[in-house]
mmCIF file of the N, C-alpha and C atoms, coordinates in Angstrom:
data_MODEL
# 
_entry.id   MODEL 
# 
loop_
_atom_site.group_PDB 
_atom_site.id 
_atom_site.type_symbol 
_atom_site.label_atom_id 
_atom_site.label_alt_id 
_atom_site.label_comp_id 
_atom_site.label_asym_id 
_atom_site.label_entity_id 
_atom_site.label_seq_id 
_atom_site.pdbx_PDB_ins_code 
_atom_site.Cartn_x 
_atom_site.Cartn_y 
_atom_site.Cartn_z 
_atom_site.occupancy 
_atom_site.B_iso_or_equiv 
_atom_site.pdbx_formal_charge 
_atom_site.auth_seq_id 
_atom_site.auth_comp_id 
_atom_site.auth_asym_id 
_atom_site.auth_atom_id 
_atom_site.pdbx_PDB_model_num 
ATOM 1   N N  . UNK A 1 1  ? 0.845   -1.191 0.000  1.00 0.00 ? 1  UNK A N  1 
ATOM 2   C CA . UNK A 1 1  ? 0.000   0.000  0.000  1.00 0.00 ? 1  UNK A CA 1 
ATOM 3   C C  . UNK A 1 1  ? 0.882   1.244  0.000  1.00 0.00 ? 1  UNK A C  1 
ATOM 4   N N  . UNK A 1 2  ? 0.564   2.201  -0.850 1.00 0.00 ? 2  UNK A N  1 
ATOM 5   C CA . UNK A 1 2  ? 1.347   3.446  -0.841 1.00 0.00 ? 2  UNK A CA 1 
ATOM 6   C C  . UNK A 1 2  ? 1.103   4.245  0.442  1.00 0.00 ? 2  UNK A C  1 
ATOM 7   N N  . UNK A 1 3  ? 2.118   4.995  0.831  1.00 0.00 ? 3  UNK A N  1 
ATOM 8   C CA . UNK A 1 3  ? 2.027   5.840  2.028  1.00 0.00 ? 3  UNK A CA 1 
ATOM 9   C C  . UNK A 1 3  ? 2.086   7.291  1.568  1.00 0.00 ? 3  UNK A C  1 
ATOM 10  N N  . UNK A 1 4  ? 1.036   8.043  1.863  1.00 0.00 ? 4  UNK A N  1 
ATOM 11  C CA . UNK A 1 4  ? 0.914   9.428  1.417  1.00 0.00 ? 4  UNK A CA 1 
ATOM 12  C C  . UNK A 1 4  ? 1.148   10.373 2.591  1.00 0.00 ? 4  UNK A C  1 
ATOM 13  N N  . UNK A 1 5  ? 1.813   11.486 2.295  1.00 0.00 ? 5  UNK A N  1 
ATOM 14  C CA . UNK A 1 5  ? 2.086   12.487 3.330  1.00 0.00 ? 5  UNK A CA 1 
ATOM 15  C C  . UNK A 1 5  ? 1.280   13.749 3.046  1.00 0.00 ? 5  UNK A C  1 
ATOM 16  N N  . UNK A 1 6  ? 0.623   14.238 4.093  1.00 0.00 ? 6  UNK A N  1 
ATOM 17  C CA . UNK A 1 6  ? -0.167  15.468 4.002  1.00 0.00 ? 6  UNK A CA 1 
ATOM 18  C C  . UNK A 1 6  ? 0.275   16.428 5.091  1.00 0.00 ? 6  UNK A C  1 
ATOM 19  N N  . UNK A 1 7  ? 0.289   17.703 4.760  1.00 0.00 ? 7  UNK A N  1 
ATOM 20  C CA . UNK A 1 7  ? 0.503   18.732 5.773  1.00 0.00 ? 7  UNK A CA 1 
ATOM 21  C C  . UNK A 1 7  ? -0.879  19.245 6.161  1.00 0.00 ? 7  UNK A C  1 
ATOM 22  N N  . UNK A 1 8  ? -1.166  19.219 7.466  1.00 0.00 ? 8  UNK A N  1 
ATOM 23  C CA . UNK A 1 8  ? -2.470  19.643 7.966  1.00 0.00 ? 8  UNK A CA 1 
ATOM 24  C C  . UNK A 1 8  ? -2.239  20.703 9.038  1.00 0.00 ? 8  UNK A C  1 
ATOM 25  N N  . UNK A 1 9  ? -2.893  21.852 8.917  1.00 0.00 ? 9  UNK A N  1 
ATOM 26  C CA . UNK A 1 9  ? -2.711  22.955 9.864  1.00 0.00 ? 9  UNK A CA 1 
ATOM 27  C C  . UNK A 1 9  ? -3.348  22.641 11.216 1.00 0.00 ? 9  UNK A C  1 
ATOM 28  N N  . UNK A 1 10 ? -2.694  21.767 11.960 1.00 0.00 ? 10 UNK A N  1 
ATOM 29  C CA . UNK A 1 10 ? -3.175  21.385 13.293 1.00 0.00 ? 10 UNK A CA 1 
ATOM 30  C C  . UNK A 1 10 ? -2.426  22.216 14.334 1.00 0.00 ? 10 UNK A C  1 
ATOM 31  N N  . UNK A 1 11 ? -3.159  22.712 15.323 1.00 0.00 ? 11 UNK A N  1 
ATOM 32  C CA . UNK A 1 11 ? -2.525  23.534 16.355 1.00 0.00 ? 11 UNK A CA 1 
ATOM 33  C C  . UNK A 1 11 ? -2.626  22.935 17.752 1.00 0.00 ? 11 UNK A C  1 
ATOM 34  N N  . UNK A 1 12 ? -3.485  21.908 17.910 1.00 0.00 ? 12 UNK A N  1 
ATOM 35  C CA . UNK A 1 12 ? -3.671  21.344 19.247 1.00 0.00 ? 12 UNK A CA 1 
ATOM 36  C C  . UNK A 1 12 ? -4.121  19.893 19.147 1.00 0.00 ? 12 UNK A C  1 
ATOM 37  N N  . UNK A 1 13 ? -4.251  19.271 20.288 1.00 0.00 ? 13 UNK A N  1 
ATOM 38  C CA . UNK A 1 13 ? -4.679  17.875 20.314 1.00 0.00 ? 13 UNK A CA 1 
ATOM 39  C C  . UNK A 1 13 ? -6.099  17.719 19.795 1.00 0.00 ? 13 UNK A C  1 
ATOM 40  N N  . UNK A 1 14 ? -6.925  18.727 19.985 1.00 0.00 ? 14 UNK A N  1 
ATOM 41  C CA . UNK A 1 14 ? -8.284  18.690 19.441 1.00 0.00 ? 14 UNK A CA 1 
ATOM 42  C C  . UNK A 1 14 ? -8.270  18.575 17.923 1.00 0.00 ? 14 UNK A C  1 
ATOM 43  N N  . UNK A 1 15 ? -7.316  19.258 17.297 1.00 0.00 ? 15 UNK A N  1 
ATOM 44  C CA . UNK A 1 15 ? -7.178  19.192 15.839 1.00 0.00 ? 15 UNK A CA 1 
ATOM 45  C C  . UNK A 1 15 ? -6.794  17.774 15.408 1.00 0.00 ? 15 UNK A C  1 
ATOM 46  N N  . UNK A 1 16 ? -5.814  17.194 16.102 1.00 0.00 ? 16 UNK A N  1 
ATOM 47  C CA . UNK A 1 16 ? -5.380  15.843 15.729 1.00 0.00 ? 16 UNK A CA 1 
ATOM 48  C C  . UNK A 1 16 ? -6.490  14.830 16.002 1.00 0.00 ? 16 UNK A C  1 
ATOM 49  N N  . UNK A 1 17 ? -7.297  15.063 17.035 1.00 0.00 ? 17 UNK A N  1 
ATOM 50  C CA . UNK A 1 17 ? -8.436  14.185 17.300 1.00 0.00 ? 17 UNK A CA 1 
ATOM 51  C C  . UNK A 1 17 ? -9.468  14.282 16.187 1.00 0.00 ? 17 UNK A C  1 
ATOM 52  N N  . UNK A 1 18 ? -9.667  15.472 15.644 1.00 0.00 ? 18 UNK A N  1 
ATOM 53  C CA . UNK A 1 18 ? -10.599 15.658 14.525 1.00 0.00 ? 18 UNK A CA 1 
ATOM 54  C C  . UNK A 1 18 ? -10.104 14.893 13.299 1.00 0.00 ? 18 UNK A C  1 
ATOM 55  N N  . UNK A 1 19 ? -8.801  14.952 13.049 1.00 0.00 ? 19 UNK A N  1 
ATOM 56  C CA . UNK A 1 19 ? -8.212  14.209 11.924 1.00 0.00 ? 19 UNK A CA 1 
ATOM 57  C C  . UNK A 1 19 ? -8.430  12.707 12.132 1.00 0.00 ? 19 UNK A C  1 
ATOM 58  N N  . UNK A 1 20 ? -8.191  12.241 13.348 1.00 0.00 ? 20 UNK A N  1 
ATOM 59  C CA . UNK A 1 20 ? -8.391  10.825 13.665 1.00 0.00 ? 20 UNK A CA 1 
ATOM 60  C C  . UNK A 1 20 ? -9.837  10.403 13.407 1.00 0.00 ? 20 UNK A C  1 
ATOM 61  N N  . UNK A 1 21 ? -10.798 11.225 13.825 1.00 0.00 ? 21 UNK A N  1 
ATOM 62  C CA . UNK A 1 21 ? -12.213 10.897 13.637 1.00 0.00 ? 21 UNK A CA 1 
ATOM 63  C C  . UNK A 1 21 ? -12.580 10.759 12.160 1.00 0.00 ? 21 UNK A C  1 
ATOM 64  N N  . UNK A 1 22 ? -12.156 11.718 11.325 1.00 0.00 ? 22 UNK A N  1 
ATOM 65  C CA . UNK A 1 22 ? -12.548 11.657 9.911  1.00 0.00 ? 22 UNK A CA 1 
ATOM 66  C C  . UNK A 1 22 ? -11.861 10.494 9.194  1.00 0.00 ? 22 UNK A C  1 
ATOM 67  N N  . UNK A 1 23 ? -10.616 10.201 9.569  1.00 0.00 ? 23 UNK A N  1 
ATOM 68  C CA . UNK A 1 23 ? -9.919  9.092  8.918  1.00 0.00 ? 23 UNK A CA 1 
ATOM 69  C C  . UNK A 1 23 ? -10.469 7.736  9.357  1.00 0.00 ? 23 UNK A C  1 
ATOM 70  N N  . UNK A 1 24 ? -10.875 7.626  10.606 1.00 0.00 ? 24 UNK A N  1 
ATOM 71  C CA . UNK A 1 24 ? -11.461 6.365  11.072 1.00 0.00 ? 24 UNK A CA 1 
ATOM 72  C C  . UNK A 1 24 ? -12.761 6.047  10.340 1.00 0.00 ? 24 UNK A C  1 
ATOM 73  N N  . UNK A 1 25 ? -13.479 7.066  9.910  1.00 0.00 ? 25 UNK A N  1 
ATOM 74  C CA . UNK A 1 25 ? -14.729 6.860  9.177  1.00 0.00 ? 25 UNK A CA 1 
ATOM 75  C C  . UNK A 1 25 ? -14.474 6.276  7.786  1.00 0.00 ? 25 UNK A C  1 
ATOM 76  N N  . UNK A 1 26 ? -13.271 6.520  7.233  1.00 0.00 ? 26 UNK A N  1 
ATOM 77  C CA . UNK A 1 26 ? -12.932 5.990  5.910  1.00 0.00 ? 26 UNK A CA 1 
ATOM 78  C C  . UNK A 1 26 ? -12.837 4.471  5.932  1.00 0.00 ? 26 UNK A C  1 
ATOM 79  N N  . UNK A 1 27 ? -12.295 3.931  7.001  1.00 0.00 ? 27 UNK A N  1 
ATOM 80  C CA . UNK A 1 27 ? -12.083 2.490  7.081  1.00 0.00 ? 27 UNK A CA 1 
ATOM 81  C C  . UNK A 1 27 ? -10.963 2.058  6.151  1.00 0.00 ? 27 UNK A C  1 
ATOM 82  N N  . UNK A 1 28 ? -10.333 0.939  6.474  1.00 0.00 ? 28 UNK A N  1 
ATOM 83  C CA . UNK A 1 28 ? -9.278  0.355  5.656  1.00 0.00 ? 28 UNK A CA 1 
ATOM 84  C C  . UNK A 1 28 ? -8.125  1.316  5.363  1.00 0.00 ? 28 UNK A C  1 
ATOM 85  N N  . UNK A 1 29 ? -7.788  2.168  6.325  1.00 0.00 ? 29 UNK A N  1 
ATOM 86  C CA . UNK A 1 29 ? -6.611  3.026  6.204  1.00 0.00 ? 29 UNK A CA 1 
ATOM 87  C C  . UNK A 1 29 ? -5.810  2.952  7.505  1.00 0.00 ? 29 UNK A C  1 
ATOM 88  N N  . UNK A 1 30 ? -4.505  3.036  7.360  1.00 0.00 ? 30 UNK A N  1 
ATOM 89  C CA . UNK A 1 30 ? -3.636  3.145  8.529  1.00 0.00 ? 30 UNK A CA 1 
ATOM 90  C C  . UNK A 1 30 ? -3.008  4.521  8.452  1.00 0.00 ? 30 UNK A C  1 
ATOM 91  N N  . UNK A 1 31 ? -2.871  5.183  9.599  1.00 0.00 ? 31 UNK A N  1 
ATOM 92  C CA . UNK A 1 31 ? -2.330  6.537  9.563  1.00 0.00 ? 31 UNK A CA 1 
ATOM 93  C C  . UNK A 1 31 ? -1.549  6.849  10.827 1.00 0.00 ? 31 UNK A C  1 
ATOM 94  N N  . UNK A 1 32 ? -0.667  7.836  10.688 1.00 0.00 ? 32 UNK A N  1 
ATOM 95  C CA . UNK A 1 32 ? 0.108   8.371  11.800 1.00 0.00 ? 32 UNK A CA 1 
ATOM 96  C C  . UNK A 1 32 ? -0.021  9.880  11.750 1.00 0.00 ? 32 UNK A C  1 
ATOM 97  N N  . UNK A 1 33 ? -0.053  10.493 12.932 1.00 0.00 ? 33 UNK A N  1 
ATOM 98  C CA . UNK A 1 33 ? -0.181  11.942 13.027 1.00 0.00 ? 33 UNK A CA 1 
ATOM 99  C C  . UNK A 1 33 ? 0.998   12.484 13.834 1.00 0.00 ? 33 UNK A C  1 
ATOM 100 N N  . UNK A 1 34 ? 1.674   13.487 13.273 1.00 0.00 ? 34 UNK A N  1 
ATOM 101 C CA . UNK A 1 34 ? 2.727   14.192 14.009 1.00 0.00 ? 34 UNK A CA 1 
ATOM 102 C C  . UNK A 1 34 ? 2.245   15.625 14.201 1.00 0.00 ? 34 UNK A C  1 
ATOM 103 N N  . UNK A 1 35 ? 1.661   15.879 15.372 1.00 0.00 ? 35 UNK A N  1 
ATOM 104 C CA . UNK A 1 35 ? 1.069   17.190 15.654 1.00 0.00 ? 35 UNK A CA 1 
ATOM 105 C C  . UNK A 1 35 ? 2.121   18.291 15.617 1.00 0.00 ? 35 UNK A C  1 
ATOM 106 N N  . UNK A 1 36 ? 3.302   18.017 16.175 1.00 0.00 ? 36 UNK A N  1 
ATOM 107 C CA . UNK A 1 36 ? 4.359   19.026 16.241 1.00 0.00 ? 36 UNK A CA 1 
ATOM 108 C C  . UNK A 1 36 ? 4.809   19.482 14.857 1.00 0.00 ? 36 UNK A C  1 
ATOM 109 N N  . UNK A 1 37 ? 4.943   18.517 13.929 1.00 0.00 ? 37 UNK A N  1 
ATOM 110 C CA . UNK A 1 37 ? 5.376   18.841 12.560 1.00 0.00 ? 37 UNK A CA 1 
ATOM 111 C C  . UNK A 1 37 ? 4.199   19.137 11.633 1.00 0.00 ? 37 UNK A C  1 
ATOM 112 N N  . UNK A 1 38 ? 2.972   18.959 12.148 1.00 0.00 ? 38 UNK A N  1 
ATOM 113 C CA . UNK A 1 38 ? 1.749   19.192 11.378 1.00 0.00 ? 38 UNK A CA 1 
ATOM 114 C C  . UNK A 1 38 ? 1.666   18.298 10.146 1.00 0.00 ? 38 UNK A C  1 
ATOM 115 N N  . UNK A 1 39 ? 2.050   17.020 10.340 1.00 0.00 ? 39 UNK A N  1 
ATOM 116 C CA . UNK A 1 39 ? 2.042   16.064 9.234  1.00 0.00 ? 39 UNK A CA 1 
ATOM 117 C C  . UNK A 1 39 ? 1.153   14.876 9.561  1.00 0.00 ? 39 UNK A C  1 
ATOM 118 N N  . UNK A 1 40 ? 0.549   14.336 8.501  1.00 0.00 ? 40 UNK A N  1 
ATOM 119 C CA . UNK A 1 40 ? -0.254  13.119 8.605  1.00 0.00 ? 40 UNK A CA 1 
ATOM 120 C C  . UNK A 1 40 ? 0.201   12.186 7.488  1.00 0.00 ? 40 UNK A C  1 
ATOM 121 N N  . UNK A 1 41 ? 0.495   10.939 7.871  1.00 0.00 ? 41 UNK A N  1 
ATOM 122 C CA . UNK A 1 41 ? 0.862   9.924  6.890  1.00 0.00 ? 41 UNK A CA 1 
ATOM 123 C C  . UNK A 1 41 ? -0.256  8.902  6.838  1.00 0.00 ? 41 UNK A C  1 
ATOM 124 N N  . UNK A 1 42 ? -0.710  8.604  5.623  1.00 0.00 ? 42 UNK A N  1 
ATOM 125 C CA . UNK A 1 42 ? -1.822  7.668  5.446  1.00 0.00 ? 42 UNK A CA 1 
ATOM 126 C C  . UNK A 1 42 ? -1.392  6.553  4.501  1.00 0.00 ? 42 UNK A C  1 
ATOM 127 N N  . UNK A 1 43 ? -1.545  5.302  4.962  1.00 0.00 ? 43 UNK A N  1 
ATOM 128 C CA . UNK A 1 43 ? -1.313  4.144  4.105  1.00 0.00 ? 43 UNK A CA 1 
ATOM 129 C C  . UNK A 1 43 ? -2.672  3.666  3.623  1.00 0.00 ? 43 UNK A C  1 
ATOM 130 N N  . UNK A 1 44 ? -2.868  3.742  2.298  1.00 0.00 ? 44 UNK A N  1 
ATOM 131 C CA . UNK A 1 44 ? -4.167  3.373  1.745  1.00 0.00 ? 44 UNK A CA 1 
ATOM 132 C C  . UNK A 1 44 ? -4.066  3.188  0.239  1.00 0.00 ? 44 UNK A C  1 
ATOM 133 N N  . UNK A 1 45 ? -4.935  2.326  -0.284 1.00 0.00 ? 45 UNK A N  1 
ATOM 134 C CA . UNK A 1 45 ? -5.044  2.168  -1.737 1.00 0.00 ? 45 UNK A CA 1 
ATOM 135 C C  . UNK A 1 45 ? -6.053  3.149  -2.319 1.00 0.00 ? 45 UNK A C  1 
ATOM 136 N N  . UNK A 1 46 ? -6.687  3.934  -1.451 1.00 0.00 ? 46 UNK A N  1 
ATOM 137 C CA . UNK A 1 46 ? -7.683  4.911  -1.917 1.00 0.00 ? 46 UNK A CA 1 
ATOM 138 C C  . UNK A 1 46 ? -6.989  6.033  -2.695 1.00 0.00 ? 46 UNK A C  1 
ATOM 139 N N  . UNK A 1 47 ? -7.741  6.660  -3.571 1.00 0.00 ? 47 UNK A N  1 
ATOM 140 C CA . UNK A 1 47 ? -7.235  7.758  -4.385 1.00 0.00 ? 47 UNK A CA 1 
ATOM 141 C C  . UNK A 1 47 ? -6.818  8.938  -3.499 1.00 0.00 ? 47 UNK A C  1 
ATOM 142 N N  . UNK A 1 48 ? -5.744  9.610  -3.876 1.00 0.00 ? 48 UNK A N  1 
ATOM 143 C CA . UNK A 1 48 ? -5.231  10.752 -3.110 1.00 0.00 ? 48 UNK A CA 1 
ATOM 144 C C  . UNK A 1 48 ? -6.307  11.822 -2.948 1.00 0.00 ? 48 UNK A C  1 
ATOM 145 N N  . UNK A 1 49 ? -7.099  12.047 -3.979 1.00 0.00 ? 49 UNK A N  1 
ATOM 146 C CA . UNK A 1 49 ? -8.166  13.050 -3.923 1.00 0.00 ? 49 UNK A CA 1 
ATOM 147 C C  . UNK A 1 49 ? -9.172  12.710 -2.829 1.00 0.00 ? 49 UNK A C  1 
ATOM 148 N N  . UNK A 1 50 ? -9.518  11.429 -2.703 1.00 0.00 ? 50 UNK A N  1 
ATOM 149 C CA . UNK A 1 50 ? -10.455 10.987 -1.665 1.00 0.00 ? 50 UNK A CA 1 
ATOM 150 C C  . UNK A 1 50 ? -9.847  11.236 -0.285 1.00 0.00 ? 50 UNK A C  1 
ATOM 151 N N  . UNK A 1 51 ? -8.576  10.910 -0.132 1.00 0.00 ? 51 UNK A N  1 
ATOM 152 C CA . UNK A 1 51 ? -7.909  11.107 1.158  1.00 0.00 ? 51 UNK A CA 1 
ATOM 153 C C  . UNK A 1 51 ? -7.865  12.589 1.523  1.00 0.00 ? 51 UNK A C  1 
ATOM 154 N N  . UNK A 1 52 ? -7.529  13.435 0.551  1.00 0.00 ? 52 UNK A N  1 
ATOM 155 C CA . UNK A 1 52 ? -7.438  14.871 0.817  1.00 0.00 ? 52 UNK A CA 1 
ATOM 156 C C  . UNK A 1 52 ? -8.807  15.454 1.161  1.00 0.00 ? 52 UNK A C  1 
ATOM 157 N N  . UNK A 1 53 ? -9.828  15.079 0.417  1.00 0.00 ? 53 UNK A N  1 
ATOM 158 C CA . UNK A 1 53 ? -11.179 15.582 0.700  1.00 0.00 ? 53 UNK A CA 1 
ATOM 159 C C  . UNK A 1 53 ? -11.642 15.137 2.085  1.00 0.00 ? 53 UNK A C  1 
ATOM 160 N N  . UNK A 1 54 ? -11.292 13.914 2.464  1.00 0.00 ? 54 UNK A N  1 
ATOM 161 C CA . UNK A 1 54 ? -11.656 13.412 3.783  1.00 0.00 ? 54 UNK A CA 1 
ATOM 162 C C  . UNK A 1 54 ? -10.960 14.225 4.867  1.00 0.00 ? 54 UNK A C  1 
ATOM 163 N N  . UNK A 1 55 ? -9.668  14.485 4.713  1.00 0.00 ? 55 UNK A N  1 
ATOM 164 C CA . UNK A 1 55 ? -8.924  15.286 5.687  1.00 0.00 ? 55 UNK A CA 1 
ATOM 165 C C  . UNK A 1 55 ? -9.501  16.691 5.807  1.00 0.00 ? 55 UNK A C  1 
ATOM 166 N N  . UNK A 1 56 ? -9.949  17.258 4.706  1.00 0.00 ? 56 UNK A N  1 
ATOM 167 C CA . UNK A 1 56 ? -10.492 18.622 4.730  1.00 0.00 ? 56 UNK A CA 1 
ATOM 168 C C  . UNK A 1 56 ? -11.789 18.718 5.528  1.00 0.00 ? 56 UNK A C  1 
ATOM 169 N N  . UNK A 1 57 ? -12.447 17.580 5.757  1.00 0.00 ? 57 UNK A N  1 
ATOM 170 C CA . UNK A 1 57 ? -13.683 17.578 6.536  1.00 0.00 ? 57 UNK A CA 1 
ATOM 171 C C  . UNK A 1 57 ? -13.435 17.963 7.991  1.00 0.00 ? 57 UNK A C  1 
ATOM 172 N N  . UNK A 1 58 ? -12.161 17.909 8.441  1.00 0.00 ? 58 UNK A N  1 
ATOM 173 C CA . UNK A 1 58 ? -11.872 18.306 9.820  1.00 0.00 ? 58 UNK A CA 1 
ATOM 174 C C  . UNK A 1 58 ? -11.778 19.828 9.933  1.00 0.00 ? 58 UNK A C  1 
ATOM 175 N N  . UNK A 1 59 ? -11.894 20.547 8.800  1.00 0.00 ? 59 UNK A N  1 
ATOM 176 C CA . UNK A 1 59 ? -11.945 22.003 8.834  1.00 0.00 ? 59 UNK A CA 1 
ATOM 177 C C  . UNK A 1 59 ? -10.596 22.694 8.821  1.00 0.00 ? 59 UNK A C  1 
ATOM 178 N N  . UNK A 1 60 ? -9.545  21.947 8.540  1.00 0.00 ? 60 UNK A N  1 
ATOM 179 C CA . UNK A 1 60 ? -8.194  22.524 8.523  1.00 0.00 ? 60 UNK A CA 1 
ATOM 180 C C  . UNK A 1 60 ? -7.670  22.588 7.097  1.00 0.00 ? 60 UNK A C  1 
ATOM 181 N N  . UNK A 1 61 ? -6.695  23.466 6.871  1.00 0.00 ? 61 UNK A N  1 
ATOM 182 C CA . UNK A 1 61 ? -6.055  23.544 5.561  1.00 0.00 ? 61 UNK A CA 1 
ATOM 183 C C  . UNK A 1 61 ? -5.200  22.292 5.371  1.00 0.00 ? 61 UNK A C  1 
ATOM 184 N N  . UNK A 1 62 ? -5.355  21.645 4.218  1.00 0.00 ? 62 UNK A N  1 
ATOM 185 C CA . UNK A 1 62 ? -4.655  20.392 3.931  1.00 0.00 ? 62 UNK A CA 1 
ATOM 186 C C  . UNK A 1 62 ? -3.867  20.550 2.640  1.00 0.00 ? 62 UNK A C  1 
ATOM 187 N N  . UNK A 1 63 ? -2.589  20.143 2.673  1.00 0.00 ? 63 UNK A N  1 
ATOM 188 C CA . UNK A 1 63 ? -1.741  20.182 1.494  1.00 0.00 ? 63 UNK A CA 1 
ATOM 189 C C  . UNK A 1 63 ? -1.136  18.793 1.279  1.00 0.00 ? 63 UNK A C  1 
ATOM 190 N N  . UNK A 1 64 ? -1.258  18.278 0.060  1.00 0.00 ? 64 UNK A N  1 
ATOM 191 C CA . UNK A 1 64 ? -0.654  16.978 -0.253 1.00 0.00 ? 64 UNK A CA 1 
ATOM 192 C C  . UNK A 1 64 ? 0.828   17.190 -0.501 1.00 0.00 ? 64 UNK A C  1 
ATOM 193 N N  . UNK A 1 65 ? 1.670   16.461 0.229  1.00 0.00 ? 65 UNK A N  1 
ATOM 194 C CA . UNK A 1 65 ? 3.115   16.597 0.088  1.00 0.00 ? 65 UNK A CA 1 
ATOM 195 C C  . UNK A 1 65 ? 3.641   15.612 -0.949 1.00 0.00 ? 65 UNK A C  1 
ATOM 196 N N  . UNK A 1 66 ? 3.182   14.369 -0.868 1.00 0.00 ? 66 UNK A N  1 
ATOM 197 C CA . UNK A 1 66 ? 3.620   13.364 -1.836 1.00 0.00 ? 66 UNK A CA 1 
ATOM 198 C C  . UNK A 1 66 ? 3.639   11.971 -1.220 1.00 0.00 ? 66 UNK A C  1 
ATOM 199 N N  . UNK A 1 67 ? 4.170   11.029 -2.007 1.00 0.00 ? 67 UNK A N  1 
ATOM 200 C CA . UNK A 1 67 ? 4.277   9.649  -1.544 1.00 0.00 ? 67 UNK A CA 1 
ATOM 201 C C  . UNK A 1 67 ? 5.600   9.486  -0.824 1.00 0.00 ? 67 UNK A C  1 
ATOM 202 N N  . UNK A 1 68 ? 5.557   8.787  0.296  1.00 0.00 ? 68 UNK A N  1 
ATOM 203 C CA . UNK A 1 68 ? 6.769   8.593  1.102  1.00 0.00 ? 68 UNK A CA 1 
ATOM 204 C C  . UNK A 1 68 ? 7.416   7.286  0.694  1.00 0.00 ? 68 UNK A C  1 
# 
């Protein structure tokens, strides 16, 4: 499974919890969140556009960095 890196404008634990909630709803994805670096890594076969749109549901600015 490819691993995608996203920059998400998270400022607190509440932000990272919001990211966790929206990603858990996707199902069949594994992810890691680095709040300090404002990065989210997602392992998934889903399309990058789907992953980005899902992350944006948490209300934060999301930028796709690339495949790790």
